[in-house]
N, C-alpha and C positions, 0 to 999 in steps of 0.2 A: 447486611453490609459486607460481611466476609465473602459471601457467595458472589456478590457483584465484583469484588476485587479479584477473585479467583477466575471468574468468567472472563474479565477483561485482560487479565494477565496471560491467559492461555489463548485469547483471541488475536492479540496483536502479532505473535510470531506466526500464526497461521495465515493471517492476512498478508503479512510481508512475504511469506514463502510463495503464496499464490501470485502476488505481484511480481516477484522475481521469476517464477515460472513462466508467466505471461511474457515478460520482457525477453527471456531466453528464447521462447518460441518465436516471438516477433523478430528477434535479431537473426535467428537461423533462417527464417523465411526471407528476410531482407538480404541476407547473404546469398541465399540460394537464387534469388532473382537478380543478383548482380549489383548489389549496393557497394559503393566504394568506401574508402576510409573516411572521407569527408562527411558522409552520411552519419556515421557513428559519432563523429565529433560535434555535429551540429543538431540534426533532427532527433536522432535517437536519444541523445543525452537530454534534450529538451522534454521529449515525451516521457522519459524516465523520471525526471525531476518533477514535472507537473503531476504525474499520476501518483507518485509516492507522497508528495506534499498534500495533495487532495485527500488521499486515503488517510494519512496521519491526522490532518485537521478534522476530518469527519469522525475519526476514532476519538480524538480528544473531546469533541463536542458531545458525542454520545456517552462517553465515560462520565463526563461532568454532569450531564443531564440525569444519568442513572444514579449517580451518587446523591444528587440533590433530591430525587424522588425516593431513594432508599432511606434517606434521613428524615423525610416527612412522615413516613409510615410508622 
């Protein structure tokens, strides 16, 4: 059980870092191709909110599932 908690405690910051890195690259590409300020206030924020919430929801589901199976063994 302890290894499961340690694995997931280290996995979440890594996942969030890669999400942030992807959003930075996506934002830089959008700026390079001429995106205006309204793009960042509407579409970009929506993409960021959806991607972060989906990843966090999947993280919680897999964490709960692994705790459930770790306690069964």
